[in-house]
C-alpha positions as CSV (number, residue, x, y, z in Angstrom):
1,M,133.5,96.3,80.1
2,I,131.3,97.9,77.5
3,I,128.5,100.3,78.5
4,F,125.7,100.8,76.1
5,N,124.4,104.4,76.1
6,D,121.2,105.8,74.6
7,A,122.2,107.3,71.3
8,L,120.0,110.4,71.9
9,T,120.5,111.1,75.6
10,G,123.7,109.5,76.5
11,D,122.2,107.7,79.5
12,E,123.7,104.4,80.4
13,L,121.2,101.7,79.7
14,I,122.9,98.3,80.0
15,S,126.4,96.8,80.1
16,D,128.0,93.7,78.8
17,A,128.4,92.6,82.5
18,Y,124.9,91.2,82.0
19,D,124.4,88.2,79.7
20,C,123.5,89.9,76.4
21,Q,122.0,87.5,73.8
22,K,121.7,88.7,70.2
23,I,118.4,88.1,68.5
24,A,116.8,89.3,65.3
25,D,120.0,88.7,63.3
26,G,121.9,90.8,65.9
27,A,119.7,93.9,65.5
28,V,118.2,93.4,69.0
29,F,119.7,91.9,72.1
30,S,118.0,90.5,75.1
31,V,119.1,90.6,78.7
32,K,117.6,88.2,81.3
33,S,117.3,90.1,84.5
34,S,117.2,88.6,88.0
35,R,115.8,89.6,91.3
36,V,118.2,90.8,94.0
37,A,117.8,92.0,97.6
38,V,118.8,95.5,98.4
39,G,118.8,97.4,101.7
40,G,119.2,96.0,105.2
41,E,123.0,96.3,105.1
42,S,124.7,96.5,108.5
43,Y,128.2,98.0,108.9
44,D,130.5,97.0,111.7
45,I,132.2,100.2,112.8
46,G,133.8,98.6,115.8
47,A,131.4,100.0,118.4
48,N,129.2,98.0,120.8
49,P,125.8,99.7,120.6
50,S,124.4,97.9,123.6
51,A,127.3,98.9,125.8
52,E,126.9,102.5,124.7
53,G,123.2,102.6,125.2
54,G,122.5,102.5,121.4
55,D,120.1,100.4,119.4
56,E,121.6,97.0,118.3
57,G,119.1,96.5,115.5
58,T,118.3,98.4,112.4
59,D,115.0,99.3,110.8
60,D,116.5,99.0,107.3
61,A,114.1,97.0,105.2
62,V,115.3,94.5,102.6
63,E,113.6,94.9,99.3
64,T,113.6,92.6,96.3
65,V,114.1,94.4,93.0
66,V,114.9,93.6,89.4
67,D,118.7,94.1,89.1
68,V,118.7,95.9,85.7
69,V,115.9,98.3,86.8
70,N,117.7,99.0,90.0
71,R,121.2,99.4,88.6
72,F,120.3,101.7,85.7
73,E,117.4,103.4,87.5
74,Y,114.8,102.7,84.8
75,I,111.4,104.3,85.0
76,E,108.4,102.2,83.9
77,Q,106.1,103.8,81.3
78,T,102.5,103.0,80.5
79,L,101.5,103.0,76.9
80,S,98.6,101.8,74.8
81,K,99.4,99.8,71.6
82,A,98.5,102.9,69.5
83,E,100.7,105.1,71.6
84,Y,103.6,102.6,71.2
85,K,103.2,102.5,67.4
86,A,103.2,106.3,67.2
87,F,106.2,106.5,69.6
88,M,108.2,104.1,67.4
89,K,107.4,105.9,64.2
90,A,108.5,109.2,65.7
91,Y,111.5,107.6,67.4
92,W,113.1,106.4,64.1
93,K,112.9,109.9,62.6
94,K,114.3,111.5,65.8
95,L,117.1,108.9,66.0
96,K,118.1,109.4,62.4
97,E,118.1,113.2,62.8
98,G,119.9,113.0,66.2
99,I,122.7,110.8,64.8
100,E,123.1,113.0,61.7
101,G,123.3,116.1,64.0
102,K,126.0,114.5,66.1
103,I,128.0,113.6,63.0
104,K,127.7,117.2,61.8
105,A,128.7,118.7,65.2
106,A,131.7,116.3,65.4
107,E,132.8,117.3,61.8
108,E,132.5,121.0,62.7
109,A,134.6,120.4,65.8
110,K,137.1,118.5,63.7
111,E,136.9,115.5,66.1
112,D,137.7,112.7,63.7
113,W,137.3,109.9,66.3
114,E,133.8,111.3,67.2
115,V,132.9,111.5,63.5
116,E,133.9,107.9,63.0
117,K,132.0,106.8,66.2
118,W,128.7,108.5,65.0
119,K,129.1,107.3,61.4
120,G,129.4,103.8,62.8
121,V,126.2,104.3,64.8
122,Y,124.5,105.7,61.7
123,N,125.6,102.7,59.6
124,T,124.3,100.3,62.3
125,F,121.0,102.2,62.2
126,K,120.8,101.9,58.4
127,A,121.8,98.2,58.4
128,E,119.4,97.1,61.1
129,Y,116.4,99.3,60.7
130,A,114.4,96.8,58.6
131,K,115.2,93.9,60.9
132,I,114.3,95.9,64.0
133,K,111.1,97.1,62.5
134,E,110.1,93.6,61.6
135,W,111.0,92.3,65.0
136,V,109.0,95.0,66.7
137,K,105.9,94.2,64.6
138,D,106.2,90.4,65.0
139,E,107.2,90.3,68.6
140,I,106.1,93.4,70.5
141,V,103.0,94.6,68.6
142,K,101.8,91.0,68.2
143,N,102.2,90.3,71.9
144,F,101.8,93.8,73.2
145,D,99.9,92.9,76.4
146,E,102.8,90.9,77.6
147,Y,105.2,93.8,77.6
148,M,106.2,96.5,80.0
149,F,108.2,99.5,78.9
150,Y,111.0,101.5,80.6
151,I,113.1,104.5,80.0
152,G,116.3,105.7,81.7
153,K,116.3,107.9,84.8
154,S,116.9,111.2,83.1
155,M,115.0,110.6,79.9
156,A,111.7,112.0,78.7
157,L,109.4,109.7,76.9
158,G,109.7,110.5,73.2
159,D,113.3,111.6,73.4
160,C,115.0,108.3,74.0
161,L,115.1,104.6,73.4
162,L,112.1,102.8,74.9
163,I,113.1,99.5,76.5
164,P,110.5,96.7,76.3
165,A,110.6,93.9,78.8
166,R,108.4,90.8,79.4
167,Y,108.3,87.8,81.6
168,L,109.0,84.6,79.6
169,E,107.3,81.5,80.7
170,G,108.4,80.3,84.1
171,D,110.7,83.3,84.8
172,S,110.5,85.2,88.0
173,S,112.1,88.3,86.5
174,P,111.6,89.9,83.1
175,T,113.8,89.8,80.0
176,F,114.7,93.2,78.6
177,Y,115.1,94.0,74.9
178,Y,117.4,96.6,73.4
179,L,117.3,97.9,69.9
180,N,121.0,97.9,68.8
181,A,120.5,100.9,66.4
182,G,119.5,103.1,69.4
183,L,122.6,102.3,71.4
184,V,126.2,103.6,71.5
185,P,128.8,101.2,72.9
186,E,131.5,102.8,75.1
187,K,134.5,101.1,76.7
188,A,134.5,101.7,80.4
């Protein structure tokens, strides 16, 4: 299995256990989420609660959640279109500087495998930047009101990849979009 981590924070954002579809010439991939029930589990521990004067039922509520949000503990963010545009402009600069910093740190530590990993991430960034920028303009900015935005559980807005999601026609759960240049794949 491959886990995709945020290039700046290292947080796990998605894995290939989900159906990842490449779009925008492979520069972006989409993941169709689904709704799942969580909670309300009962565990048979071999006891008979009624015979022991205990409660036979449980008050655990079952909740329906979006699987990707629940699994990776995403936090929804509220942004205006102007804030989103400013965020993306700052993000590209921060991502480039962050990757360059990781390459330098790996070179100083003489960790050749780490240098190669981050150079690969940097090359992906350079190769896909124009495609992603065009996709963001044509898809997200153009249809901004249809999108919700998420970040990972330990991230701060402005220091990480922002994950857009929207409901496609007829879907009961959103499709999430990941900018490949902001991700680092790791074998689990």
